[in-house]
C-alpha positions, 0 to 999 in steps of 0.5 A: 611559098613562092617558087625560086628561079632555080625551080622556074628553070626546072619547070621550063626544062620540063615544059620544053620536053613536051614540044613537037618538032615540025617547023612553020613556013619560012619567014623574015627574022626581026632586025635585032635577031639578024644583027645578033646572029652576025656577031663573030665568035669570042673567047667565052665561046671556047668549050661551050655548048651554046652561047647567048648572043643577046638577052634583053628585057625592058620592064615598064611600070605603070602608075597603077602598078601594072607591069609590062615586060618585053624580052628579046633573046638569041642563042647560037648552038655550038654543039649537039648538047647546046640545042637545049639552049634553043628555048624561050619561056615566060612564067606568068600567073593566071589570076594576075597576068598574061603572055600577050606575045611569044614568037621564035625563029631558027636561023641557019644556012641562010634560011629563016624558019618561024616556029609555030604552035607545034613548038609552043607549050603552056603548062603548070610550072610545078607538078607537085601542087594540087593547084597553082596559078603559076604557069610557064609558056615556052617555045623551043627548037631543041629538036631542030637546032643543030650546031651553027644555028641561031635561035631567037625569040621575043615575048611580051607579058603584062602582070599585076603584082603587089611587089614593087621589086624585081630580081633579075638573074643575068645568066643561066648555064650558058656564056653570055655575050651581052645582057641588058636590063631596062626599067622605065618608071612613072615620072618622079618614081625612084629605083634602088638596086643591089648587085649580087655576086659581082661588083655593083652595076651602074645604070645609065639613066635617061629621064625615067628609064634606067638601063644596066648592061653587062658583056662577056659573061663566062659560063657558070662553073660546075664542079663537084661539091661546089657552091650553088648557082645563087652564089655565083651567077650575077643577080640584079635586085631592084626596088622601085617606089613612088609617092605615096610609097607602096607597102611592098616597096620594102626599105628594111627587114622590119617593113618586110616583117610587118607586111608578112605579119599582116597577111599571116597573123589573122590566119592563126586564130584559135577555135574550139576545135583547135583548142580541143585538139591541142589538149588531146595531143598534150594530155600526157605532157608535163612541161612546155617543151613536151607540149611543143614536141607533141604538137610538132610531131602531130603537125609533121604528119599532116599531109603536105599538099599545096594549093596556091591561089592569089599569088599576085596579091601576096597569096604565096605568103598567106597561109590558109586559116589554121582551123581549115588546115586542121579540118582538112588535114593537109597544107603546104609549109606555111599552112603547117607552120601556121597550124602549129602556131595556132595549136600552141597559142591554144595552150598559151605558148607563144610562137612566130612564123619564120620565113626561110630559104630551104636548100641553099644556106647562102641564098638570102642576102641581108642587103636586099630586104624582100619576101621574094628571097624566101621559099619556105616557112618554119616556126620559132618558139621561145624556150627557157634560157639554157634549153640545150637543143641543137636548134635553139639559138643562143642569142634569144632562146628561140627554138626553131623547128621545121614541121614540114620535114617529117624526118627531122625531130623537134630540137634539130634543124635540117642541114639545108636550113642550118646557118642560113638567114631567116626572118622571124616575123613579128608585127612589133619588130621582125628580125633577120636571124642566123639559124643555128648550125651544128658541128661534126659531132652532132652528125655521127655514124658509129659502125661495127663489123664483127666477122669470122673467116672460115677455112672454106673461104666463107666470110660471115659478118654482123654489121651494125650502124648507129647514126645521129643528126643529118646522117640519121635523118637521111637514112630514116627518109631513105628507109621510108621511101623504099618499099618492099625490101627496097632498102635491104636491096640497096644495102646489098647492092652497096656491099656487092660493089666490094664483095661479089655475090654477097648476100645481105640480110637486114635486121630489125631497124631501130628508130628513135625519132625523138633523139634523132637516132637510127640503127641498122643491123645486117648480116652479110655472107660472101666467099671472097676466096672462092677456092678456099684458103689453100695457100699463098697470099690472100688480100683482105680489104674491109668489105663494107666501105664508107661509100658516101663519106667524102665527095669525089674531087677531080684532079686539076685546077679548081675554080670554085670553093669546095663545100664540105658538110659536117660529119663524124664517122667511127668504124671498127672491123673485127675478124676472127681468122681460122686456124692455120691462117696468119697475118703476113702484113698490115697496112701502115697507120695513116693519119692526117689532120687539116683545118677542115677535117681529120682521119686516122686508120689503124690495123692491129692483129692479136693472135687469130683476131684482126682489127681495123679502127677508122675515124673520120671527122669533116668540119663544116667548111667552105674551102677556097680554091687556093687550098684545093690541093690540100683538100684533094690530098685529104680525100685521096689519102683517106680513100686510099687508106680506107681500101688498103687490105691486110695480107693473110698467109696460110701456114 
């Protein structure tokens, strides 16, 4: 699927690293850059590493659909770290566009230096595709720019595209003094705009030219467990159209669906090879749900390889033919979803391709119908009414499944897709749907620690963690990605944060992928009391904390909402004490219940057995800044209660 602005920013940063560091000879700066460099400081500069003084792009649409984009950009570097802002780049497609001009200058101490070829790089935007027509050309002075200098650049590119739409991100990570976007259309054409993440912007219109201007944008706020940039940075989405209207001038989600269906449906044709493979995969399946599960598991194992061509003509949304993907045994997300659709069709099981956005449930906005809001493809399969699976939408009995995610089984959806808007593509009536979401009870970790404390101070423990939902998915993926005992070494490192010198032996892992259960047993031994139990007081915390249960939140004023993901933790610690050792003091019970979560921690002692029982439930929540004090109190009190030790004494 097409890359998003966030991926584009990552590609630009990677390209900038490749740039050399020698400047070309001195030169004259253009007037617009000189004017921008003379702007005095402002309140938004305070505490910033850099400030964008000027950011302007003028897009001219020709009657044949070709687009000319001219941009000018100036930034003042305020700190050493702000030199990262001294970069300008253009993303283009080799098959349908070109960068005609890319120049930059560096102003400082009354001198002007023009950057040359040594500061310019042209590279693939994405490094995880076998082939991708999308490239980035960048020019940078990150090695040369020092505090006080002004970097400026200008560019021009020409492109042809099927889309009569533009999405402008009006900011990146820096504060902006002035940003301007201008659109010039052929005579008689019209433009419709949607402003995201701020009050609607009104264009100044002169004949066939529309101009939007914003001034004094503070830097985007970055806080732990905060919302993604897509929900904070202002964006301007524009759809333009003439007469006759282009098929890609989308005026509704139904029109987006018709356009996608025309690209995708012909690629899902069955073939003898597909029919044969579908029957082979489902030989032992007795129900349609079992057939869907068998085919889904097979497609999950098809190798993920992306080859992106014809992007300017809609190729980023058109899957390869299912028969071709079956033969080659590789494809990207839309290829894999399309292959599954064709295999199901061979068994007379209907299904739909679904366009979605992975990684940010709030990214897709209903008010701007556009396929450019999507970066991922999954599948939806009609199932019998009452099918009780977490990934089944209750309003329509559709089972949603991501065949690209190798670690999330059929019946569940990755947490990164849950509760997001997605388009179920159908030529007869596409619908934007809210994908199913799950509560904390679907994402559990039940852990038991049973141990003994020897008279010589040796602590021996058997630890078993049983996980479900996204906690199991994450652990399964981690286990599969750490070869050569890497998973066991990581677990041992976590234990040693609490127990110095602990030795951890991993037991046989049990993976029930169909139910999304993942069990990990381990044996831990350590000597927390190196001198043995020779008298005095001994402080014993639970030696294996829940290190990732809650985000770490900073004290002070909070400006953005806190994003909490659902989970349910149940933890039981039992320890047999040696003869002659008694419990001197136990922590008081700790309980706190809030709208976004609840925890309870209790210690008990019976004879020579010490027990601590902990429970923690976190609800899917977006906690507003006004309630930050309460969520910080919840986190701090839980972390404090979790680490409170029991006090032991030698009789």
